[in-house]
KOLSE-224195 format. One line per field, with one value per residue (C-alpha): residue in one letter; x, y negated, z; residue number from 0. Coordinates in pm, 1 decimal. Layout:
! KOLSE-224195
rest: (a/...) .
east: (X/...) .
north: (Y/...) .
up: (Z/...) .
nr: (NUM/...) .
//
This chain:
! KOLSE-224195
rest: (m/k/r/i/l/f/c/l/f/a/l/a/i/y/v/c/p/a/i/g/q/q/q/a/v/a/f/t/n/a/r/i/i/p/i/v/g/p/e/i/e/s/g/t/i/i/i/q/n/g/k/i/i/a/v/g/a/n/l/p/i/p/a/n/a/r/t/i/n/a/q/g/k/v/i/m/p/g/l/v/d/t/h/s/h/i/g/s/g/s/g/a/d/g/s/g/p/i/q/p/d/v/r/l/l/d/g/l/n/a/r/s/s/t/i/q/r/a/q/a/g/g/l/t/t/v/n/v/m/p/g/s/g/h/l/n/s/g/q/t/l/y/i/k/l/r/d/n/a/n/k/v/d/d/l/l/i/y/d/k/e/k/r/y/m/g/g/i/k/f/a/n/g/t/n/s/i/r/s/g/g/g/s/f/p/g/t/r/a/k/s/a/a/l/v/r/e/q/f/i/k/a/q/e/y/r/e/k/i/q/k/a/g/k/d/v/s/k/l/p/p/r/d/l/a/m/d/t/l/v/e/v/l/e/g/k/r/m/v/h/f/h/t/h/r/h/d/d/v/l/t/a/l/r/l/q/k/e/f/g/f/r/i/v/l/q/h/v/s/e/a/w/k/v/a/d/e/i/a/a/a/k/a/p/a/s/i/i/f/i/d/s/p/g/g/k/l/e/t/a/d/i/r/f/e/n/g/v/a/l/e/r/a/g/a/l/v/g/f/h/t/d/d/g/i/t/d/s/r/h/f/l/r/s/a/g/l/a/v/r/a/g/m/s/r/e/k/a/l/y/a/l/t/m/a/n/a/i/m/m/d/l/e/d/r/v/g/s/l/e/v/g/k/d/a/d/l/i/i/i/s/g/d/p/l/s/v/y/t/h/v/l/e/t/w/v/d/g/q/k/v/f/d/r/s/d/p/k/d/r/l/i/a/v/g/g/f/g/a/s/n/d/s/d/i/h/l/d/c/f/d/a/y/i/g/g/g/n) .
east: (3849.5/3585.0/3479.6/3443.7/3234.8/3011.4/2962.8/2871.8/2609.2/2477.4/2462.0/2250.7/2002.6/2009.6/1924.7/1654.4/1498.2/1218.0/1476.3/1541.5/1231.8/1115.6/1212.7/949.8/1045.1/876.5/886.8/809.7/735.0/648.2/374.2/177.3/-44.0/-233.0/-445.3/-743.9/-833.6/-706.0/-340.6/-155.5/67.2/299.4/241.8/393.5/380.6/502.7/586.7/685.0/717.6/643.3/312.1/184.0/88.3/-0.4/-58.1/-155.7/-55.6/85.3/128.8/319.9/644.0/717.0/1006.8/1224.7/1144.7/1404.1/1299.1/1356.2/1295.6/1128.8/1074.3/1039.2/967.0/653.8/555.2/299.6/223.0/454.1/347.7/157.0/202.4/-63.5/136.1/510.7/770.6/1051.7/1238.6/1319.0/1033.3/890.8/562.5/402.7/597.5/509.6/335.5/-12.6/-212.2/-368.6/-146.9/-303.9/-95.3/224.7/334.9/553.1/664.8/883.2/1044.1/1117.7/1471.8/1457.7/1812.4/1739.5/1857.0/1516.1/1373.7/1615.9/1533.6/1165.7/1252.8/1428.5/1100.2/910.8/736.7/673.4/408.2/397.3/190.7/454.6/307.6/417.3/425.0/119.5/196.4/-71.7/-443.8/-340.8/26.3/-1.4/-33.3/91.5/270.1/205.3/530.6/666.6/994.4/1178.5/1554.0/1822.6/1593.2/1794.7/1502.7/1152.3/1002.3/1145.9/922.7/592.6/270.9/50.5/-324.0/-507.5/-500.5/-119.8/-126.9/100.6/-100.0/-129.5/-375.3/-377.6/-283.0/-524.6/-483.5/-647.0/-557.6/-239.2/1.0/-202.5/-323.0/33.3/39.3/-232.7/6.5/-35.6/-275.8/-268.1/-587.4/-507.7/-817.8/-992.8/-1308.2/-1111.0/-924.4/-1250.3/-1374.7/-1067.2/-1097.4/-1467.3/-1396.1/-1148.7/-1384.6/-1659.4/-1415.8/-1336.8/-1707.6/-1749.4/-1438.2/-1576.0/-1913.3/-1744.7/-1558.2/-1877.5/-2071.2/-1795.4/-1830.2/-1629.2/-1609.2/-1248.2/-1305.0/-1540.3/-1302.3/-1174.5/-799.3/-607.5/-565.1/-347.4/-475.2/-838.8/-763.7/-643.3/-939.6/-1176.8/-1009.5/-1084.5/-1449.1/-1486.6/-1340.1/-1031.3/-792.6/-820.9/-805.1/-564.2/-671.9/-428.3/-643.5/-601.7/-862.5/-1217.2/-1357.9/-1109.8/-1209.7/-1574.1/-1485.0/-1307.4/-1612.7/-1839.0/-1636.4/-1635.9/-2013.2/-2062.6/-1843.8/-1862.8/-1494.0/-1341.2/-1146.7/-896.6/-858.5/-490.3/-360.5/-703.8/-547.8/-889.1/-1061.0/-1184.9/-1403.5/-1581.3/-1544.9/-1918.4/-1928.3/-1629.3/-1791.6/-2127.6/-1952.5/-1786.4/-1455.7/-1141.9/-904.9/-528.2/-386.3/-40.6/64.8/430.3/454.5/693.4/572.2/485.9/475.3/162.4/-95.8/-368.1/-231.0/-250.4/-552.3/-415.6/-481.0/-362.0/-731.9/-798.9/-769.9/-1014.6/-1259.8/-1270.3/-1288.2/-1586.1/-1758.8/-1719.8/-1475.8/-1198.5/-873.7/-517.9/-182.0/88.2/436.0/442.8/813.8/1019.0/774.7/780.0/1080.7/964.0/1177.0/933.9/610.1/537.1/513.9/200.8/-7.9/124.6/55.4/-296.1/-373.6/-233.7/-486.0/-776.1/-784.1/-833.5/-533.7/-704.9/-794.0/-453.4/-270.0/-529.2/-449.5/-84.6/-171.3/-510.1/-686.1/-411.8/-423.1/-795.3/-723.2/-486.8/-711.1/-459.1/-660.1/-657.9/-276.4/-125.4/-215.2/-273.3/-116.4/-357.9/-307.9/-271.0/-152.4/191.3/464.6/519.5/595.6/807.6/974.9/986.8/1155.6/847.5/497.0/428.0/289.4/607.6/851.9/1132.7/1039.9/1262.7/1204.7/1447.1/1367.8/1153.3/1042.9/885.6/743.2/916.9/1259.0/1438.3/1511.2/1621.6/1809.7/1900.8/2172.4/2356.0/2592.6/2503.8/2130.0/2174.4/2355.3/2050.3/1821.1/2008.9/2182.1/2540.1/2809.8/2726.2/2364.7/2230.0/2445.4/2236.6/2281.2/2454.8/2399.8/2384.8/2554.6/2735.2/2984.1/3105.1/3126.0/3330.2/3549.7/3629.3/3683.5/3871.6/3607.4/3478.4) .
north: (2735.0/2640.6/2348.4/2579.1/2830.6/2551.4/2425.0/2772.3/2788.9/2447.7/2567.0/2864.5/2626.8/2409.8/2709.1/2830.7/2509.4/2701.9/2796.9/2433.9/2325.9/2620.4/2416.6/2160.1/1792.8/1541.5/1168.0/988.1/634.2/508.8/279.1/516.2/407.3/724.8/542.2/757.0/648.0/370.0/277.0/424.4/172.6/428.2/770.4/1099.9/1297.8/1657.6/1843.6/2202.6/2426.6/2133.2/2043.7/1799.2/1996.8/1713.0/1335.8/1120.1/958.2/1137.5/1465.2/1757.4/1825.7/2191.2/2324.3/2401.7/2085.3/1837.3/1498.7/1173.2/855.8/608.0/331.9/-8.8/151.1/225.4/559.3/584.0/835.3/868.0/629.9/767.6/613.6/682.3/542.6/561.0/639.8/764.6/1070.0/921.6/1118.6/1077.1/1181.5/1149.4/1044.4/825.4/1099.1/1010.7/808.5/1100.2/1383.9/1559.9/1873.8/1689.7/1777.0/1548.8/1871.3/1929.1/1585.4/1490.7/1473.3/1593.3/1468.3/1110.1/850.7/684.9/960.4/879.8/511.5/592.3/785.8/471.2/284.0/532.7/710.3/1079.2/1170.1/1028.8/1058.3/1037.5/920.2/935.2/600.3/398.3/323.2/574.5/616.7/939.9/999.4/1333.5/1511.2/1345.4/1523.8/1503.5/1550.9/1552.8/1365.3/1654.1/1628.2/1819.6/1901.6/2070.8/2117.2/1984.4/2298.1/2189.9/1880.4/2030.7/2036.0/2342.4/2370.6/2656.7/2854.8/2824.1/2584.6/2282.6/1962.4/1659.0/1438.6/1293.3/946.4/749.2/384.3/102.1/-256.1/-398.8/-108.5/154.2/-73.4/-122.2/-273.1/-48.5/122.9/488.9/673.4/415.8/214.8/-152.5/-282.0/-228.6/-91.6/159.3/265.1/362.2/533.2/756.7/859.9/928.4/1141.7/1359.8/1418.6/1525.8/1773.0/1902.5/1947.8/2147.6/2354.8/2434.9/2536.0/2780.6/2939.8/2965.9/3119.3/3373.0/3511.7/3831.6/3877.1/3779.9/3791.4/3491.5/3269.4/2958.5/2938.0/2834.5/2455.5/2324.2/1967.6/2080.7/2311.3/2007.0/1788.5/2067.2/2057.5/1685.3/1739.9/2000.4/1770.5/1983.6/1707.1/1343.9/1074.0/795.9/515.5/229.5/-80.8/-455.0/-690.1/-688.4/-581.5/-292.1/-191.1/-179.0/25.8/279.5/299.7/335.2/634.8/784.9/761.6/904.3/1212.4/1257.3/1286.7/1172.9/848.2/632.8/284.5/188.7/-172.3/-340.2/-687.1/-851.3/-640.7/-957.0/-1028.9/-689.6/-569.0/-504.6/-297.0/-91.7/-26.6/61.5/320.1/464.3/437.1/419.7/138.5/149.5/-200.3/-352.6/-650.8/-722.4/-776.0/-965.3/-1311.6/-1334.4/-1005.5/-907.1/-1170.5/-934.8/-970.5/-1351.9/-1351.7/-1107.8/-1229.6/-1133.8/-1144.6/-822.9/-619.0/-822.0/-849.4/-471.9/-419.0/-654.6/-483.3/-146.3/17.9/254.2/56.4/185.0/28.7/151.9/51.6/140.4/178.0/25.8/-269.0/-281.8/-117.1/163.1/17.8/-276.9/-77.3/-141.7/-515.7/-464.7/-438.6/-765.1/-953.4/-810.2/-916.0/-1262.5/-1288.6/-1186.8/-807.7/-647.4/-494.1/-156.6/-129.7/-258.2/12.4/265.6/158.9/259.2/603.0/768.5/598.3/711.9/1064.0/1074.2/958.0/1253.1/1516.1/1546.4/1394.1/1719.4/1731.3/1380.2/1015.8/1018.2/1147.3/1424.2/1771.2/2028.7/1787.1/1791.9/1643.2/1343.9/1030.1/718.4/540.7/164.9/-112.4/-326.4/-406.4/-277.8/-614.9/-804.0/-889.9/-833.6/-468.6/-196.4/173.6/342.3/708.2/905.9/1263.4/1502.7/1841.1/1805.3/1733.8/1399.6/1283.1/925.5/769.3/400.6/450.5/685.1/473.7/668.0/621.3/257.3/199.9/334.4/111.3/-214.9/-153.9/-191.6/-0.8/370.4/329.3/451.7/761.7/1065.0/1429.0/1375.9/1666.3/1537.1/1789.2/1573.7/1837.8/1890.7/1514.6/1483.1/1784.3/1666.2/1306.5/1393.0/1239.5/1353.1) .
up: (-353.6/-96.7/-316.2/-617.4/-418.2/-293.3/-645.9/-768.6/-494.7/-600.9/-959.8/-851.7/-691.1/-1004.7/-1225.9/-985.6/-848.1/-675.6/-407.7/-330.1/-139.5/64.9/371.9/467.4/443.7/673.7/600.2/925.9/1049.4/700.4/589.8/367.5/79.2/-14.7/-281.3/-185.3/168.0/395.3/429.9/729.0/907.2/1067.4/924.4/824.2/503.4/493.3/172.3/107.3/-198.8/-426.4/-260.3/-0.6/310.1/549.8/550.6/846.4/1173.4/1477.7/1291.7/1446.3/1257.6/1167.1/1371.6/1070.2/873.9/752.7/887.0/699.1/897.7/659.9/915.4/750.5/412.8/213.0/61.6/-217.3/-494.0/-790.3/-1067.2/-1365.2/-1711.0/-1975.3/-2267.9/-2312.7/-2575.8/-2353.4/-2472.0/-2813.1/-2967.0/-3313.6/-3468.4/-3810.9/-4121.0/-4419.9/-4617.8/-4497.5/-4243.4/-4050.7/-3925.7/-3624.2/-3681.7/-3579.7/-3224.4/-3016.6/-2847.3/-3152.5/-3141.3/-2778.6/-2639.3/-2278.6/-2217.3/-2317.6/-2064.7/-2100.7/-1879.4/-1597.1/-1641.1/-1589.7/-1273.6/-1148.5/-1194.3/-978.0/-1265.9/-1210.9/-1471.7/-1824.0/-2141.4/-2414.2/-2743.4/-3106.3/-3286.0/-3385.9/-3750.5/-3850.8/-3798.4/-3630.8/-3557.9/-3383.2/-3052.8/-2732.9/-2451.2/-2076.5/-1887.8/-1533.5/-1496.2/-1332.7/-1289.7/-1477.6/-1769.2/-2041.4/-2279.3/-2327.8/-2171.8/-1835.8/-1839.1/-1950.7/-1747.6/-1793.8/-1748.1/-1577.0/-1900.3/-1917.2/-2213.0/-2212.1/-2178.1/-2401.5/-2587.3/-2937.8/-3062.0/-3280.0/-3377.4/-3566.3/-3644.5/-3793.3/-3736.9/-3915.6/-4198.0/-4321.1/-4670.4/-4806.1/-5042.9/-5131.0/-4901.2/-4619.7/-4571.6/-4629.4/-4447.5/-4117.7/-4281.2/-4484.8/-4170.8/-4001.5/-4318.2/-4336.4/-3973.0/-4013.6/-4321.4/-4130.3/-3840.7/-4081.7/-4235.8/-3887.4/-3812.6/-4134.8/-4055.6/-3709.7/-3856.4/-4095.0/-3804.1/-3599.8/-3888.7/-3956.0/-3604.4/-3579.2/-3955.3/-4024.3/-4399.8/-4377.8/-4182.8/-4365.6/-4437.6/-4126.3/-4111.5/-3826.8/-3864.6/-3849.6/-3554.8/-3361.1/-3454.5/-3351.0/-3008.0/-3004.5/-3102.1/-2826.9/-2562.7/-2506.4/-2613.2/-2502.0/-2770.9/-2672.7/-2903.5/-2973.8/-3025.9/-2964.1/-3111.8/-2978.5/-3317.6/-3333.4/-2980.5/-3083.8/-3392.3/-3172.3/-2944.6/-3248.4/-3371.9/-3023.7/-3000.6/-3349.5/-3298.4/-2921.4/-2846.4/-2517.2/-2536.7/-2351.0/-2496.2/-2505.8/-2492.6/-2535.4/-2559.9/-2596.0/-2329.7/-2160.0/-2464.1/-2460.9/-2102.1/-2063.2/-2381.5/-2267.0/-1930.0/-2088.4/-2308.3/-1993.7/-2177.9/-1960.9/-2057.6/-2012.9/-2041.3/-2055.8/-1846.6/-1896.4/-2269.4/-2491.1/-2598.3/-2964.2/-3150.0/-3341.5/-3427.0/-3305.1/-2949.7/-2953.7/-2721.0/-2462.4/-2106.2/-1760.7/-1665.4/-1860.6/-1541.8/-1336.8/-1629.8/-1666.3/-1289.9/-1257.3/-1549.6/-1375.9/-1620.6/-1515.8/-1552.0/-1574.8/-1662.9/-1898.4/-2015.2/-2384.9/-2306.2/-2468.1/-2488.0/-2110.0/-1948.5/-1718.8/-1438.7/-1421.6/-1419.1/-1051.5/-1120.5/-1329.5/-1013.4/-873.0/-1194.2/-1211.9/-855.2/-920.7/-1206.7/-982.0/-971.8/-629.7/-454.9/-425.1/-794.3/-907.4/-712.5/-828.0/-1185.8/-1140.4/-1009.9/-975.8/-1266.6/-1501.3/-1359.9/-1442.9/-1798.3/-1839.5/-1673.8/-1390.5/-1105.9/-908.1/-913.4/-910.0/-849.0/-472.4/-152.6/-56.5/86.1/-190.2/-456.5/-615.9/-398.6/-628.5/-429.0/-421.0/-132.5/-186.3/8.6/74.2/-34.2/-387.9/-497.3/-410.4/-687.9/-435.1/-377.7/-520.8/-576.4/-337.4/-405.0/-649.1/-575.9/-827.2/-726.1/-390.9/-541.3/-520.0/-875.6/-808.1/-517.2/-541.0/-278.4/-517.2/-733.9/-1049.9/-993.7/-897.5/-1227.1/-1412.7/-1205.9/-1253.8/-1587.8/-1695.3/-1881.2/-1897.6/-1787.1/-2120.3/-2164.2/-2260.4/-2164.7/-1829.6/-1590.9/-1234.3/-1007.6/-756.3/-648.6/-1004.5/-1059.5/-741.3/-821.7/-1173.5/-1064.0/-745.0/-521.2/-183.6) .
nr: (0/1/2/3/4/5/6/7/8/9/10/11/12/13/14/15/16/17/18/19/20/21/22/23/24/25/26/27/28/29/30/31/32/33/34/35/36/37/38/39/40/41/42/43/44/45/46/47/48/49/50/51/52/53/54/55/56/57/58/59/60/61/62/63/64/65/66/67/68/69/70/71/72/73/74/75/76/77/78/79/80/81/82/83/84/85/86/87/88/89/90/91/92/93/94/95/96/97/98/99/100/101/102/103/104/105/106/107/108/109/110/111/112/113/114/115/116/117/118/119/120/121/122/123/124/125/126/127/128/129/130/131/132/133/134/135/136/137/138/139/140/141/142/143/144/145/146/147/148/149/150/151/152/153/154/155/156/157/158/159/160/161/162/163/164/165/166/167/168/169/170/171/172/173/174/175/176/177/178/179/180/181/182/183/184/185/186/187/188/189/190/191/192/193/194/195/196/197/198/199/200/201/202/203/204/205/206/207/208/209/210/211/212/213/214/215/216/217/218/219/220/221/222/223/224/225/226/227/228/229/230/231/232/233/234/235/236/237/238/239/240/241/242/243/244/245/246/247/248/249/250/251/252/253/254/255/256/257/258/259/260/261/262/263/264/265/266/267/268/269/270/271/272/273/274/275/276/277/278/279/280/281/282/283/284/285/286/287/288/289/290/291/292/293/294/295/296/297/298/299/300/301/302/303/304/305/306/307/308/309/310/311/312/313/314/315/316/317/318/319/320/321/322/323/324/325/326/327/328/329/330/331/332/333/334/335/336/337/338/339/340/341/342/343/344/345/346/347/348/349/350/351/352/353/354/355/356/357/358/359/360/361/362/363/364/365/366/367/368/369/370/371/372/373/374/375/376/377/378/379/380/381/382/383/384/385/386/387/388/389/390/391/392/393/394/395/396/397/398/399/400/401/402/403/404/405/406/407/408/409/410/411/412/413/414/415/416/417/418/419/420/421/422/423/424/425/426/427/428/429/430/431/432/433/434/435/436/437) .
//
């Protein structure tokens, strides 16, 4: 009976997670990499109510705080991924090449095991994208990898106006060209022409709305696709532009300049060829490092030196997984590979965290260990650039969502039978009660 009562209490905390972290938690004696500011060899970070309340050396610990001794370990911000496909989401269909009205919100599985796998890799904030087989495959979704999410709403990030956050996915190159059948473009030039045509329609749609003013009778018929593209034109929605070849990159920048939207270049396999042009356009670039050999012909000239080329040119550089191209559990290794190819340590770690937060308009909330930011952090076993380093714990909004010392979480981290089971609810007391454990 005592076990049942305890489990009912745990369930109450699970349903009302805000109760769970009113007590301060202090991580002590850790090597802290705040990303913004110098590293702290033996420091303390204190979190409470889902926020960071103190970071530094020789800090006083609140009397009622729970203390976690992290001696010999490293603490850094939770990793931010600007381009992923976790959650088994889907976007546009084969009916047309440009579908900005499609929302990934309506197609993401919050109980997918891919989300727990990303937690095991230290990811805490992710831009989940629809596929890239279209010139525009729909609206992306910015999510926090909170634990025990039963529905997509539990993962959403809201802006100051209480709207859930996300960007929009554009693409050019091989994927979106397809075979040219039906309404799909068939060539690179036609691809750009179709995108240009839609933005002109959006400009005209916006002008009609502006001219109508308060006269409802003069408003154009509601058009969900145009509504979304108007948000893009007004800078309210970031364009995440899938592009590989240097000529495709320049086409994306040409469209950005013509219509004035905000852009993040995604993949940019040939960034090293046009790094100066990317920097001159002030276009952030999110690149991928651990990629499968072979694949598309347009990625034949991808180089590990992309990071250092963009850094030297002065562009903002981030990394992404494109999961499942790169498994989210290996995301941390991107920084080590970039440094091996010549990128600076500081910018490589920045590219895993703060740079990506900037690309998602979340720089005031995540990406660094600073007072007032969300309590998103990871505890790792050693230096983040070492291939031997493991993510030991992942915390999101002040709650631990991954613990490598837990056999269930370790299974997700290393793989094996049962590691990909969806929809498991992790309440340890129920697992123990049902299985007869302790």
